[in-house]
C-alpha positions in Angstrom: -41.9 2.5 -15.3 -39.0 0.2 -16.1 -37.6 -2.2 -18.7 -36.8 -5.7 -17.4 -34.7 -8.2 -19.4 -35.3 -11.9 -18.6 -38.0 -11.2 -16.1 -38.7 -15.0 -15.5 -35.0 -15.4 -14.3 -34.2 -17.9 -17.0 -30.7 -19.2 -17.5 -30.2 -17.2 -20.7 -27.1 -15.2 -21.3 -27.3 -11.6 -22.5 -24.7 -10.0 -24.8 -24.2 -6.6 -26.4 -21.8 -6.2 -29.3 -19.9 -3.1 -30.2 -18.1 -2.3 -33.5 -14.9 -4.0 -32.4 -15.9 -6.3 -29.5 -18.4 -9.1 -29.7 -18.6 -9.1 -25.9 -18.8 -5.4 -25.1 -21.3 -6.3 -22.4 -21.9 -9.9 -21.4 -24.3 -11.1 -18.7 -23.6 -14.7 -17.5 -27.1 -15.6 -16.2 -26.2 -19.0 -14.8 -23.3 -17.6 -12.6 -24.7 -14.2 -11.9 -21.8 -12.4 -13.4 -21.3 -9.4 -15.7 -18.4 -9.2 -18.1 -17.2 -6.1 -20.0 -15.0 -7.1 -22.9 -15.1 -10.8 -21.9 -17.6 -13.7 -22.3 -16.2 -15.5 -19.4 -16.4 -13.3 -16.3 -14.7 -14.7 -13.3 -16.3 -12.3 -10.7 -19.6 -10.5 -10.3 -18.0 -7.7 -12.4 -15.1 -8.6 -14.7 -13.6 -5.9 -16.9 -11.1 -7.0 -19.7 -9.6 -4.0 -21.4 -7.7 -6.1 -24.0 -4.7 -4.2 -25.4 -5.9 -0.9 -24.0 -3.7 0.5 -21.2 -6.5 2.4 -19.5 -8.9 -0.2 -18.2 -11.0 2.1 -16.0 -11.5 5.8 -16.0 -13.7 7.5 -13.4 -14.5 11.2 -13.9 -16.6 13.7 -12.0 -17.5 17.4 -12.3 -16.9 17.7 -8.6 -13.5 18.3 -6.9 -13.6 14.8 -5.3 -14.4 11.4 -6.8 -15.5 8.8 -4.2 -16.0 5.1 -4.6 -17.7 3.5 -1.6 -16.6 0.1 -0.5 -18.4 -1.9 2.2 -17.5 -5.1 4.0 -19.9 -7.4 5.8 -19.9 -5.1 8.8 -21.6 -2.4 6.6 -19.0 0.2 7.5 -18.4 2.6 4.6 -15.0 2.6 2.9 -14.0 5.5 0.6 -11.6 5.8 -2.2 -11.2 9.5 -2.9 -9.4 11.1 -5.7 -8.8 14.9 -5.5 -5.5 15.9 -7.1 -4.1 12.6 -5.7 -5.2 9.3 -4.4 -6.4 8.4 -0.9 -7.5 4.9 0.1 -9.1 4.5 3.5 -10.6 1.5 5.3 -12.4 1.3 8.6 -10.3 -0.7 11.1 -8.8 -3.1 8.5 -5.3 -3.4 7.0 -4.6 -2.4 3.4 -2.3 -4.8 1.6 -0.3 -4.7 -1.6 1.2 -7.6 -3.4 2.9 -9.1 -6.4 2.8 -12.7 -7.7 0.0 -13.7 -5.3 2.2 -12.7 -2.3 1.8 -9.8 0.1 4.7 -7.3 -0.2 3.5 -4.3 1.8 0.9 -3.7 4.4 -0.6 -0.6 6.2 -2.2 -1.9 9.4 -5.2 -0.4 11.2 -2.8 1.7 13.4 -1.2 3.3 10.3 2.1 1.3 10.6 3.7 0.3 7.3 5.3 -3.0 6.9 7.4 -4.0 3.9 8.3 -7.7 3.9 6.3 -8.2 7.1 2.6 -8.5 7.8 3.1 -7.5 11.4 4.8 -4.1 11.4 6.0 -3.1 14.9 6.9 0.5 14.1 5.7 3.4 12.0 7.9 1.9 9.2 9.1 -1.7 9.5 11.2 -3.2 6.7 12.2 -6.9 6.9 13.8 -9.3 4.5 15.7 -12.6 5.0 18.3 -12.1 2.2 22.1 -12.4 2.7 22.9 -11.3 -0.9 21.2 -7.8 -1.0 21.0 -4.6 1.0 17.9 -4.2 3.1 17.7 -0.5 2.3 19.7 1.4 -0.4 19.7 5.2 -0.6 21.5 7.0 -3.5 21.4 10.6 -4.5 23.1 11.2 -7.9 22.4 14.9 -8.0 25.6 17.0 -8.7 24.7 19.5 -6.0 22.9 17.0 -3.9 22.1 17.8 -0.3 21.4 15.2 2.3 21.1 11.5 1.3 19.6 10.6 4.7 18.4 13.1 7.3 17.2 12.0 10.8 15.5 14.5 13.0 13.6 14.4 16.3 12.0 17.1 18.4 13.7 15.7 21.6 17.0 17.1 22.6 17.6 15.3 25.9 19.5 12.2 26.9 16.3 10.1 26.8 15.8 10.6 23.1 17.8 8.7 20.4 18.1 10.1 17.0 19.8 7.1 15.6 20.5 3.6 17.0 22.3 1.0 14.9 21.9 -2.5 16.4 23.3 -5.9 15.7 21.9 -9.0 17.3 19.7 -6.9 19.5 22.6 -4.9 20.9 23.2 -1.2 20.2 26.5 -0.7 18.4 26.4 2.9 17.4 24.0 5.5 18.9 23.4 9.3 18.4 21.5 10.8 21.2 19.2 13.8 21.2 21.7 15.9 23.2 24.3 15.3 20.4 26.4 12.7 22.3 27.6 9.7 20.2 28.0 6.3 21.8 29.9 3.4 20.3 29.4 0.2 22.4 27.2 2.1 24.9 23.7 3.5 25.0 24.6 6.1 27.6 27.3 8.3 26.2 28.6 10.8 28.8 30.6 12.8 26.3 30.4 14.1 22.8 32.0 10.8 21.7 32.0 7.9 24.1 33.6 4.6 23.1 33.1 1.6 25.4 34.7 -1.8 24.9 34.3 -4.7 27.4 
């Protein structure tokens, strides 16, 4: 009921050629690896697209395409594509990097860290660089609206819409009730400037 290649489990490689690729499919028997487009697979499955831009294309007649990933705990992970891309893990962080270094992380609580592997807020951006801006926002539209908009549902004195700090001390603060404080975190008027 089946066709078995190399049933005795001998250390014999298996190769399938195509019209333009001598290693369209390559089985490295000694290292238990499979290569597509390569005769030297470096992982259990190694795909080398050569000069082709699209290395992998996954299609389905359903509305959602799912790729299941599982770690040692056996918990299912799903990569779902349905008019967009959603990547989910179960209790683990998702990391993104360049040059073998981590650049961005989404931790298990949903916090996003850029330049830090331990984000302390919903969005935490960190960089030790004295020669560049930490965040740069620019809207070049002729009839551009807001470049930066901060909004909160709170309207009381206990809610801060914006708090600019230096050295851990608040320097400029906009509170939920509309009061602005410079040098104080408890502005009593529409504009409250405090200097010690």
